N, CA, C and O atoms as a GROMACS GRO file, in nm:
protein
  528
    1UNK      N    1   5.162   5.868  14.403
    1UNK     CA    2   5.161   5.916  14.263
    1UNK      C    3   5.038   5.998  14.231
    1UNK      O    4   5.045   6.102  14.165
    2UNK      N    5   4.925   5.951  14.279
    2UNK     CA    6   4.802   6.020  14.257
    2UNK      C    7   4.798   6.155  14.331
    2UNK      O    8   4.745   6.253  14.278
    3UNK      N    9   4.854   6.162  14.452
    3UNK     CA   10   4.860   6.293  14.522
    3UNK      C   11   4.951   6.391  14.451
    3UNK      O   12   4.921   6.510  14.448
    4UNK      N   13   5.062   6.345  14.394
    4UNK     CA   14   5.150   6.432  14.321
    4UNK      C   15   5.086   6.490  14.195
    4UNK      O   16   5.106   6.606  14.161
    5UNK      N   17   5.008   6.406  14.125
    5UNK     CA   18   4.942   6.451  14.008
    5UNK      C   19   4.827   6.554  14.044
    5UNK      O   20   4.806   6.653  13.973
    6UNK      N   21   4.756   6.527  14.153
    6UNK     CA   22   4.652   6.618  14.203
    6UNK      C   23   4.715   6.751  14.246
    6UNK      O   24   4.655   6.856  14.219
    7UNK      N   25   4.830   6.754  14.310
    7UNK     CA   26   4.899   6.871  14.353
    7UNK      C   27   4.947   6.945  14.228
    7UNK      O   28   4.930   7.067  14.222
    8UNK      N   29   5.004   6.879  14.133
    8UNK     CA   30   5.049   6.940  14.011
    8UNK      C   31   4.932   7.005  13.933
    8UNK      O   32   4.949   7.116  13.883
    9UNK      N   33   4.821   6.942  13.920
    9UNK     CA   34   4.707   6.997  13.858
    9UNK      C   35   4.649   7.119  13.928
    9UNK      O   36   4.610   7.217  13.865
   10UNK      N   37   4.646   7.108  14.064
   10UNK     CA   38   4.602   7.220  14.144
   10UNK      C   39   4.693   7.340  14.125
   10UNK      O   40   4.643   7.452  14.108
   11UNK      N   41   4.829   7.321  14.129
   11UNK     CA   42   4.915   7.435  14.107
   11UNK      C   43   4.909   7.491  13.967
   11UNK      O   44   4.927   7.611  13.947
   12UNK      N   45   4.884   7.410  13.874
   12UNK     CA   46   4.866   7.452  13.736
   12UNK      C   47   4.740   7.537  13.723
   12UNK      O   48   4.744   7.642  13.658
   13UNK      N   49   4.633   7.497  13.779
   13UNK     CA   50   4.510   7.566  13.780
   13UNK      C   51   4.525   7.701  13.857
   13UNK      O   52   4.471   7.803  13.814
   14UNK      N   53   4.596   7.700  13.966
   14UNK     CA   54   4.615   7.820  14.038
   14UNK      C   55   4.698   7.920  13.961
   14UNK      O   56   4.668   8.039  13.964
   15UNK      N   57   4.805   7.875  13.890
   15UNK     CA   58   4.881   7.960  13.808
   15UNK      C   59   4.796   8.020  13.691
   15UNK      O   60   4.801   8.140  13.664
   16UNK      N   61   4.723   7.937  13.629
   16UNK     CA   62   4.635   7.988  13.516
   16UNK      C   63   4.533   8.082  13.563
   16UNK      O   64   4.499   8.175  13.490
   17UNK      N   65   4.478   8.062  13.684
   17UNK     CA   66   4.381   8.159  13.738
   17UNK      C   67   4.447   8.292  13.769
   17UNK      O   68   4.389   8.397  13.740
   18UNK      N   69   4.564   8.290  13.826
   18UNK     CA   70   4.639   8.412  13.861
   18UNK      C   71   4.681   8.487  13.729
   18UNK      O   72   4.672   8.610  13.720
   19UNK      N   73   4.724   8.410  13.630
   19UNK     CA   74   4.762   8.471  13.503
   19UNK      C   75   4.642   8.537  13.432
   19UNK      O   76   4.655   8.645  13.375
   20UNK      N   77   4.528   8.473  13.437
   20UNK     CA   78   4.411   8.521  13.374
   20UNK      C   79   4.362   8.648  13.451
   20UNK      O   80   4.318   8.744  13.388
   21UNK      N   81   4.369   8.647  13.584
   21UNK     CA   82   4.332   8.768  13.660
   21UNK      C   83   4.429   8.884  13.628
   21UNK      O   84   4.387   8.999  13.618
   22UNK      N   85   4.556   8.855  13.611
   22UNK     CA   86   4.649   8.960  13.564
   22UNK      C   87   4.616   9.012  13.429
   22UNK      O   88   4.620   9.132  13.406
   23UNK      N   89   4.583   8.926  13.340
   23UNK     CA   90   4.544   8.961  13.201
   23UNK      C   91   4.428   9.059  13.206
   23UNK      O   92   4.433   9.162  13.139
   24UNK      N   93   4.323   9.027  13.283
   24UNK     CA   94   4.208   9.117  13.289
   24UNK      C   95   4.243   9.254  13.352
   24UNK      O   96   4.202   9.360  13.304
   25UNK      N   97   4.323   9.247  13.462
   25UNK     CA   98   4.370   9.366  13.528
   25UNK      C   99   4.449   9.462  13.432
   25UNK      O  100   4.425   9.582  13.429
   26UNK      N  101   4.539   9.405  13.359
   26UNK     CA  102   4.619   9.486  13.269
   26UNK      C  103   4.535   9.534  13.153
   26UNK      O  104   4.551   9.648  13.109
   27UNK      N  105   4.446   9.452  13.101
   27UNK     CA  106   4.355   9.488  12.991
   27UNK      C  107   4.272   9.613  13.032
   27UNK      O  108   4.261   9.707  12.953
   28UNK      N  109   4.217   9.615  13.152
   28UNK     CA  110   4.139   9.731  13.196
   28UNK      C  111   4.223   9.853  13.210
   28UNK      O  112   4.180   9.963  13.175
   29UNK      N  113   4.345   9.838  13.262
   29UNK     CA  114   4.436   9.957  13.270
   29UNK      C  115   4.479  10.011  13.137
   29UNK      O  116   4.494  10.132  13.121
   30UNK      N  117   4.500   9.924  13.041
   30UNK     CA  118   4.538   9.968  12.906
   30UNK      C  119   4.422  10.037  12.835
   30UNK      O  120   4.441  10.133  12.760
   31UNK      N  121   4.303   9.986  12.862
   31UNK     CA  122   4.183  10.048  12.800
   31UNK      C  123   4.178  10.193  12.852
   31UNK      O  124   4.151  10.283  12.773
   32UNK      N  125   4.202  10.219  12.980
   32UNK     CA  126   4.197  10.352  13.042
   32UNK      C  127   4.313  10.436  12.982
   32UNK      O  128   4.294  10.555  12.955
   33UNK      N  129   4.429  10.378  12.962
   33UNK     CA  130   4.546  10.452  12.909
   33UNK      C  131   4.508  10.500  12.763
   33UNK      O  132   4.527  10.617  12.730
   34UNK      N  133   4.458  10.411  12.682
   34UNK     CA  134   4.423  10.450  12.542
   34UNK      C  135   4.318  10.556  12.539
   34UNK      O  136   4.329  10.651  12.462
   35UNK      N  137   4.216  10.542  12.621
   35UNK     CA  138   4.107  10.646  12.630
   35UNK      C  139   4.162  10.780  12.671
   35UNK      O  140   4.125  10.882  12.612
   36UNK      N  141   4.252  10.783  12.775
   36UNK     CA  142   4.308  10.907  12.817
   36UNK      C  143   4.398  10.964  12.705
   36UNK      O  144   4.396  11.084  12.681
   37UNK      N  145   4.475  10.882  12.640
   37UNK     CA  146   4.564  10.924  12.535
   37UNK      C  147   4.494  10.992  12.418
   37UNK      O  148   4.555  11.071  12.346
   38UNK      N  149   4.368  10.962  12.400
   38UNK     CA  150   4.290  11.017  12.287
   38UNK      C  151   4.238  11.156  12.319
   38UNK      O  152   4.196  11.230  12.229
   39UNK      N  153   4.240  11.193  12.449
   39UNK     CA  154   4.178  11.322  12.493
   39UNK      C  155   4.283  11.432  12.497
   39UNK      O  156   4.404  11.409  12.504
   40UNK      N  157   4.225  11.557  12.493
   40UNK     CA  158   4.314  11.669  12.509
   40UNK      C  159   4.278  11.742  12.641
   40UNK      O  160   4.172  11.722  12.699
   41UNK      N  161   4.370  11.824  12.684
   41UNK     CA  162   4.354  11.899  12.815
   41UNK      C  163   4.319  11.809  12.928
   41UNK      O  164   4.222  11.830  13.000
   42UNK      N  165   4.405  11.702  12.945
   42UNK     CA  166   4.385  11.607  13.048
   42UNK      C  167   4.519  11.575  13.116
   42UNK      O  168   4.623  11.580  13.050
   43UNK      N  169   4.519  11.544  13.245
   43UNK     CA  170   4.646  11.509  13.312
   43UNK      C  171   4.673  11.363  13.288
   43UNK      O  172   4.620  11.273  13.354
   44UNK      N  173   4.763  11.343  13.185
   44UNK     CA  174   4.797  11.205  13.149
   44UNK      C  175   4.912  11.144  13.225
   44UNK      O  176   4.936  11.023  13.216
   45UNK      N  177   4.982  11.228  13.301
   45UNK     CA  178   5.109  11.186  13.365
   45UNK      C  179   5.094  11.061  13.454
   45UNK      O  180   5.188  10.981  13.456
   46UNK      N  181   4.989  11.037  13.526
   46UNK     CA  182   4.981  10.918  13.608
   46UNK      C  183   4.968  10.788  13.528
   46UNK      O  184   4.989  10.680  13.582
   47UNK      N  185   4.934  10.798  13.399
   47UNK     CA  186   4.903  10.685  13.314
   47UNK      C  187   5.003  10.664  13.201
   47UNK      O  188   5.009  10.554  13.146
   48UNK      N  189   5.082  10.763  13.164
   48UNK     CA  190   5.175  10.747  13.056
   48UNK      C  191   5.280  10.856  13.058
   48UNK      O  192   5.262  10.961  13.119
   49UNK      N  193   5.389  10.832  12.991
   49UNK     CA  194   5.489  10.939  12.977
   49UNK      C  195   5.454  11.023  12.857
   49UNK      O  196   5.364  10.989  12.780
   50UNK      N  197   5.525  11.132  12.841
   50UNK     CA  198   5.495  11.227  12.732
   50UNK      C  199   5.509  11.162  12.598
   50UNK      O  200   5.428  11.191  12.510
   51UNK      N  201   5.607  11.077  12.574
   51UNK     CA  202   5.624  11.012  12.443
   51UNK      C  203   5.503  10.923  12.406
   51UNK      O  204   5.460  10.919  12.291
   52UNK      N  205   5.452  10.854  12.507
   52UNK     CA  206   5.331  10.770  12.485
   52UNK      C  207   5.207  10.859  12.453
   52UNK      O  208   5.128  10.828  12.364
   53UNK      N  209   5.194  10.965  12.525
   53UNK     CA  210   5.078  11.056  12.500
   53UNK      C  211   5.090  11.119  12.360
   53UNK      O  212   4.990  11.128  12.289
   54UNK      N  213   5.207  11.160  12.319
   54UNK     CA  214   5.232  11.220  12.188
   54UNK      C  215   5.202  11.120  12.073
   54UNK      O  216   5.163  11.161  11.963
   55UNK      N  217   5.222  10.991  12.099
   55UNK     CA  218   5.196  10.885  12.000
   55UNK      C  219   5.048  10.853  11.997
   55UNK      O  220   4.995  10.823  11.890
   56UNK      N  221   4.979  10.856  12.108
   56UNK     CA  222   4.838  10.818  12.106
   56UNK      C  223   4.742  10.929  12.070
   56UNK      O  224   4.638  10.901  12.011
   57UNK      N  225   4.771  11.050  12.102
   57UNK     CA  226   4.680  11.163  12.080
   57UNK      C  227   4.673  11.206  11.937
   57UNK      O  228   4.777  11.240  11.880
   58UNK      N  229   4.557  11.208  11.874
   58UNK     CA  230   4.544  11.249  11.738
   58UNK      C  231   4.588  11.391  11.706
   58UNK      O  232   4.641  11.418  11.598
   59UNK      N  233   4.566  11.481  11.799
   59UNK     CA  234   4.611  11.620  11.781
   59UNK      C  235   4.761  11.627  11.788
   59UNK      O  236   4.822  11.697  11.707
   60UNK      N  237   4.823  11.560  11.878
   60UNK     CA  238   4.970  11.561  11.888
   60UNK      C  239   5.038  11.491  11.766
   60UNK      O  240   5.149  11.527  11.728
   61UNK      N  241   4.971  11.396  11.710
   61UNK     CA  242   5.024  11.324  11.597
   61UNK      C  243   5.003  11.396  11.465
   61UNK      O  244   5.053  11.354  11.361
   62UNK      N  245   4.926  11.508  11.471
   62UNK     CA  246   4.904  11.582  11.346
   62UNK      C  247   4.792  11.529  11.263
   62UNK      O  248   4.778  11.573  11.149
   63UNK      N  249   4.707  11.434  11.313
   63UNK     CA  250   4.599  11.385  11.236
   63UNK      C  251   4.484  11.482  11.223
   63UNK      O  252   4.408  11.476  11.127
   64UNK      N  253   4.470  11.568  11.318
   64UNK     CA  254   4.366  11.674  11.316
   64UNK      C  255   4.427  11.809  11.357
   64UNK      O  256   4.535  11.814  11.415
   65UNK      N  257   4.358  11.915  11.327
   65UNK     CA  258   4.395  12.044  11.374
   65UNK      C  259   4.304  12.080  11.486
   65UNK      O  260   4.193  12.027  11.498
   66UNK      N  261   4.347  12.169  11.566
   66UNK     CA  262   4.267  12.220  11.676
   66UNK      C  263   4.149  12.299  11.619
   66UNK      O  264   4.176  12.369  11.521
   67UNK      N  265   4.030  12.301  11.662
   67UNK     CA  266   3.983  12.236  11.781
   67UNK      C  267   3.947  12.089  11.758
   67UNK      O  268   3.880  12.057  11.660
   68UNK      N  269   3.990  12.001  11.845
   68UNK     CA  270   3.961  11.865  11.843
   68UNK      C  271   3.899  11.827  11.977
   68UNK      O  272   3.952  11.863  12.082
   69UNK      N  273   3.787  11.752  11.974
   69UNK     CA  274   3.723  11.708  12.097
   69UNK      C  275   3.702  11.556  12.089
   69UNK      O  276   3.648  11.504  11.991
   70UNK      N  277   3.746  11.486  12.194
   70UNK     CA  278   3.722  11.346  12.202
   70UNK      C  279   3.573  11.312  12.224
   70UNK      O  280   3.506  11.368  12.311
   71UNK      N  281   3.526  11.220  12.143
   71UNK     CA  282   3.387  11.169  12.165
   71UNK      C  283   3.399  11.021  12.183
   71UNK      O  284   3.442  10.950  12.092
   72UNK      N  285   3.360  10.974  12.303
   72UNK     CA  286   3.374  10.836  12.334
   72UNK      C  287   3.288  10.741  12.244
   72UNK      O  288   3.323  10.625  12.225
   73UNK      N  289   3.175  10.794  12.189
   73UNK     CA  290   3.089  10.707  12.106
   73UNK      C  291   3.152  10.685  11.967
   73UNK      O  292   3.103  10.603  11.889
   74UNK      N  293   3.263  10.759  11.937
   74UNK     CA  294   3.326  10.742  11.805
   74UNK      C  295   3.464  10.675  11.822
   74UNK      O  296   3.546  10.679  11.731
   75UNK      N  297   3.488  10.615  11.936
   75UNK     CA  298   3.612  10.550  11.966
   75UNK      C  299   3.585  10.409  12.017
   75UNK      O  300   3.518  10.393  12.119
   76UNK      N  301   3.635  10.310  11.951
   76UNK     CA  302   3.617  10.168  11.992
   76UNK      C  303   3.754  10.100  12.003
   76UNK      O  304   3.842  10.116  11.919
   77UNK      N  305   3.765  10.024  12.111
   77UNK     CA  306   3.890   9.946  12.135
   77UNK      C  307   3.844   9.805  12.114
   77UNK      O  308   3.762   9.754  12.191
   78UNK      N  309   3.897   9.737  12.008
   78UNK     CA  310   3.850   9.603  11.970
   78UNK      C  311   3.912   9.499  12.060
   78UNK      O  312   3.841   9.418  12.120
   79UNK      N  313   4.039   9.500  12.068
   79UNK     CA  314   4.100   9.384  12.143
   79UNK      C  315   4.230   9.442  12.211
   79UNK      O  316   4.300   9.528  12.159
   80UNK      N  317   4.253   9.387  12.325
   80UNK     CA  318   4.374   9.416  12.406
   80UNK      C  319   4.429   9.282  12.450
   80UNK      O  320   4.364   9.204  12.519
   81UNK      N  321   4.550   9.259  12.405
   81UNK     CA  322   4.614   9.125  12.439
   81UNK      C  323   4.750   9.158  12.506
   81UNK      O  324   4.846   9.194  12.437
   82UNK      N  325   4.756   9.144  12.641
   82UNK     CA  326   4.882   9.159  12.711
   82UNK      C  327   4.961   9.028  12.721
   82UNK      O  328   4.905   8.920  12.743
   83UNK      N  329   5.088   9.042  12.705
   83UNK     CA  330   5.184   8.928  12.731
   83UNK      C  331   5.260   8.979  12.850
   83UNK      O  332   5.337   9.074  12.839
   84UNK      N  333   5.237   8.916  12.968
   84UNK     CA  334   5.281   8.983  13.087
   84UNK      C  335   5.350   8.893  13.192
   84UNK      O  336   5.333   8.772  13.196
   85UNK      N  337   5.428   8.960  13.275
   85UNK     CA  338   5.462   8.915  13.405
   85UNK      C  339   5.374   8.994  13.491
   85UNK      O  340   5.293   9.070  13.438
   86UNK      N  341   5.380   8.983  13.624
   86UNK     CA  342   5.276   9.050  13.702
   86UNK      C  343   5.304   9.199  13.730
   86UNK      O  344   5.221   9.267  13.790
   87UNK      N  345   5.419   9.248  13.689
   87UNK     CA  346   5.447   9.392  13.715
   87UNK      C  347   5.483   9.469  13.585
   87UNK      O  348   5.520   9.586  13.591
   88UNK      N  349   5.472   9.404  13.472
   88UNK     CA  350   5.503   9.469  13.342
   88UNK      C  351   5.443   9.383  13.229
   88UNK      O  352   5.416   9.264  13.246
   89UNK      N  353   5.422   9.448  13.119
   89UNK     CA  354   5.365   9.374  13.002
   89UNK      C  355   5.394   9.445  12.874
   89UNK      O  356   5.409   9.567  12.868
   90UNK      N  357   5.400   9.363  12.769
   90UNK     CA  358   5.391   9.416  12.629
   90UNK      C  359   5.239   9.392  12.592
   90UNK      O  360   5.182   9.285  12.617
   91UNK      N  361   5.181   9.494  12.534
   91UNK     CA  362   5.039   9.488  12.505
   91UNK      C  363   5.020   9.521  12.356
   91UNK      O  364   5.080   9.613  12.301
   92UNK      N  365   4.933   9.440  12.295
   92UNK     CA  366   4.892   9.466  12.153
   92UNK      C  367   4.739   9.497  12.161
   92UNK      O  368   4.660   9.426  12.224
   93UNK      N  369   4.706   9.603  12.094
   93UNK     CA  370   4.562   9.648  12.093
   93UNK      C  371   4.524   9.694  11.959
   93UNK      O  372   4.611   9.726  11.878
   94UNK      N  373   4.393   9.698  11.931
   94UNK     CA  374   4.337   9.757  11.806
   94UNK      C  375   4.228   9.850  11.845
   94UNK      O  376   4.144   9.822  11.930
   95UNK      N  377   4.234   9.964  11.775
   95UNK     CA  378   4.128  10.069  11.803
   95UNK      C  379   4.079  10.126  11.667
   95UNK      O  380   4.146  10.121  11.564
   96UNK      N  381   3.958  10.178  11.675
   96UNK     CA  382   3.908  10.263  11.564
   96UNK      C  383   3.854  10.386  11.622
   96UNK      O  384   3.804  10.385  11.734
   97UNK      N  385   3.863  10.491  11.550
   97UNK     CA  386   3.810  10.621  11.585
   97UNK      C  387   3.776  10.702  11.466
   97UNK      O  388   3.830  10.682  11.358
   98UNK      N  389   3.684  10.799  11.488
   98UNK     CA  390   3.659  10.894  11.376
   98UNK      C  391   3.620  11.026  11.448
   98UNK      O  392   3.577  11.030  11.564
   99UNK      N  393   3.637  11.134  11.369
   99UNK     CA  394   3.606  11.267  11.419
   99UNK      C  395   3.583  11.358  11.305
   99UNK      O  396   3.622  11.331  11.192
  100UNK      N  397   3.518  11.469  11.336
  100UNK     CA  398   3.488  11.575  11.241
  100UNK      C  399   3.546  11.705  11.304
  100UNK      O  400   3.517  11.740  11.419
  101UNK      N  401   3.625  11.771  11.228
  101UNK     CA  402   3.682  11.905  11.267
  101UNK      C  403   3.661  11.997  11.153
  101UNK      O  404   3.716  11.976  11.045
  102UNK      N  405   3.583  12.097  11.173
  102UNK     CA  406   3.541  12.188  11.066
  102UNK      C  407   3.476  12.107  10.957
  102UNK      O  408   3.378  12.037  10.985
  103UNK      N  409   3.524  12.111  10.832
  103UNK     CA  410   3.468  12.036  10.726
  103UNK      C  411   3.545  11.906  10.704
  103UNK      O  412   3.513  11.830  10.612
  104UNK      N  413   3.645  11.879  10.786
  104UNK     CA  414   3.735  11.766  10.766
  104UNK      C  415   3.678  11.644  10.845
  104UNK      O  416   3.649  11.656  10.964
  105UNK      N  417   3.664  11.532  10.779
  105UNK     CA  418   3.616  11.413  10.843
  105UNK      C  419   3.724  11.310  10.832
  105UNK      O  420   3.779  11.291  10.724
  106UNK      N  421   3.757  11.241  10.942
  106UNK     CA  422   3.873  11.150  10.941
  106UNK      C  423   3.834  11.031  11.032
  106UNK      O  424   3.762  11.047  11.130
  107UNK      N  425   3.885  10.910  10.997
  107UNK     CA  426   3.872  10.793  11.078
  107UNK      C  427   3.989  10.701  11.050
  107UNK      O  428   4.057  10.713  10.947
  108UNK      N  429   4.013  10.608  11.144
  108UNK     CA  430   4.126  10.518  11.126
  108UNK      C  431   4.105  10.393  11.212
  108UNK      O  432   4.039  10.398  11.316
  109UNK      N  433   4.160  10.282  11.167
  109UNK     CA  434   4.174  10.160  11.246
  109UNK      C  435   4.322  10.138  11.264
  109UNK      O  436   4.396  10.132  11.165
  110UNK      N  437   4.370  10.124  11.389
  110UNK     CA  438   4.512  10.114  11.416
  110UNK      C  439   4.545   9.999  11.511
  110UNK      O  440   4.468   9.958  11.598
  111UNK      N  441   4.662   9.954  11.486
  111UNK     CA  442   4.720   9.853  11.579
  111UNK      C  443   4.819   9.927  11.669
  111UNK      O  444   4.905  10.002  11.622
  112UNK      N  445   4.804   9.904  11.800
  112UNK     CA  446   4.889   9.971  11.897
  112UNK      C  447   4.975   9.865  11.969
  112UNK      O  448   4.924   9.762  12.014
  113UNK      N  449   5.102   9.894  11.979
  113UNK     CA  450   5.190   9.808  12.059
  113UNK      C  451   5.245   9.903  12.174
  113UNK      O  452   5.295  10.012  12.148
  114UNK      N  453   5.232   9.857  12.295
  114UNK     CA  454   5.293   9.936  12.405
  114UNK      C  455   5.351   9.851  12.518
  114UNK      O  456   5.319   9.734  12.538
  115UNK      N  457   5.437   9.918  12.588
  115UNK     CA  458   5.492   9.847  12.704
  115UNK      C  459   5.444   9.924  12.828
  115UNK      O  460   5.459  10.045  12.841
  116UNK      N  461   5.385   9.844  12.920
  116UNK     CA  462   5.329   9.911  13.040
  116UNK      C  463   5.402   9.853  13.167
  116UNK      O  464   5.450   9.740  13.168
  117UNK      N  465   5.406   9.935  13.268
  117UNK     CA  466   5.460   9.892  13.401
  117UNK      C  467   5.367   9.937  13.504
  117UNK      O  468   5.297  10.036  13.485
  118UNK      N  469   5.364   9.866  13.617
  118UNK     CA  470   5.288   9.907  13.733
  118UNK      C  471   5.368  10.012  13.805
  118UNK      O  472   5.481   9.989  13.845
  119UNK      N  473   5.305  10.134  13.821
  119UNK     CA  474   5.383  10.245  13.873
  119UNK      C  475   5.283  10.340  13.952
  119UNK      O  476   5.186  10.391  13.895
  120UNK      N  477   5.309  10.359  14.077
  120UNK     CA  478   5.229  10.449  14.159
  120UNK      C  479   5.083  10.417  14.163
  120UNK      O  480   5.001  10.509  14.161
  121UNK      N  481   5.046  10.289  14.167
  121UNK     CA  482   4.903  10.247  14.171
  121UNK      C  483   4.836  10.248  14.041
  121UNK      O  484   4.714  10.236  14.040
  122UNK      N  485   4.903  10.262  13.926
  122UNK     CA  486   4.836  10.258  13.792
  122UNK      C  487   4.925  10.183  13.701
  122UNK      O  488   5.046  10.174  13.722
  123UNK      N  489   4.861  10.126  13.594
  123UNK     CA  490   4.940  10.082  13.481
  123UNK      C  491   4.983  10.202  13.407
  123UNK      O  492   4.902  10.290  13.381
  124UNK      N  493   5.112  10.210  13.373
  124UNK     CA  494   5.172  10.330  13.313
  124UNK      C  495   5.237  10.288  13.178
  124UNK      O  496   5.316  10.193  13.173
  125UNK      N  497   5.202  10.358  13.074
  125UNK     CA  498   5.259  10.326  12.943
  125UNK      C  499   5.395  10.393  12.929
  125UNK      O  500   5.411  10.512  12.953
  126UNK      N  501   5.493  10.312  12.888
  126UNK     CA  502   5.630  10.360  12.871
  126UNK      C  503   5.669  10.382  12.731
  126UNK      O  504   5.737  10.480  12.700
  127UNK      N  505   5.628  10.296  12.645
  127UNK     CA  506   5.659  10.304  12.500
  127UNK      C  507   5.537  10.274  12.422
  127UNK      O  508   5.462  10.184  12.459
  128UNK      N  509   5.513  10.345  12.315
  128UNK     CA  510   5.398  10.323  12.230
  128UNK      C  511   5.437  10.330  12.088
  128UNK      O  512   5.508  10.422  12.048
  129UNK      N  513   5.391  10.234  12.006
  129UNK     CA  514   5.405  10.236  11.860
  129UNK      C  515   5.271  10.212  11.796
  129UNK      O  516   5.193  10.129  11.842
  130UNK      N  517   5.244  10.287  11.689
  130UNK     CA  518   5.112  10.267  11.627
  130UNK      C  519   5.138  10.238  11.475
  130UNK      O  520   5.218  10.305  11.408
  131UNK      N  521   5.066  10.136  11.428
  131UNK     CA  522   5.064  10.103  11.291
  131UNK      C  523   4.926  10.118  11.231
  131UNK      O  524   4.832  10.056  11.281
  132UNK      N  525   4.908  10.199  11.124
  132UNK     CA  526   4.768  10.219  11.073
  132UNK      C  527   4.722  10.089  11.001
  132UNK      O  528   4.610  10.083  10.952
   0.00000   0.00000   0.00000
């Protein structure tokens, strides 16, 4: 009885460790996806499809007019929470950003929901929805 309980506890600990490692791995990939999505003139294809890029990018969303330049010091990602299996996940994240274009100053805090899959050695965003 004691050996079965020890084995069960060991397997539970092993599962929790693997799930936590997956959580961190996905979180880091999603952070990169969101950062790339905020930039212009970048090859986003390895990290997201066009729909995802159009939803993440402030210029594509019509929040700013060109010229827009991404500034990492004005972009913060607060939290990333993936609910995952090991090859796909639904992710909830919050970000804030601000920018100045000509005389226009804009900033926002947003909640992002996205579906990501492991594809060609990267986490790849398939669907993105943003709520201000």
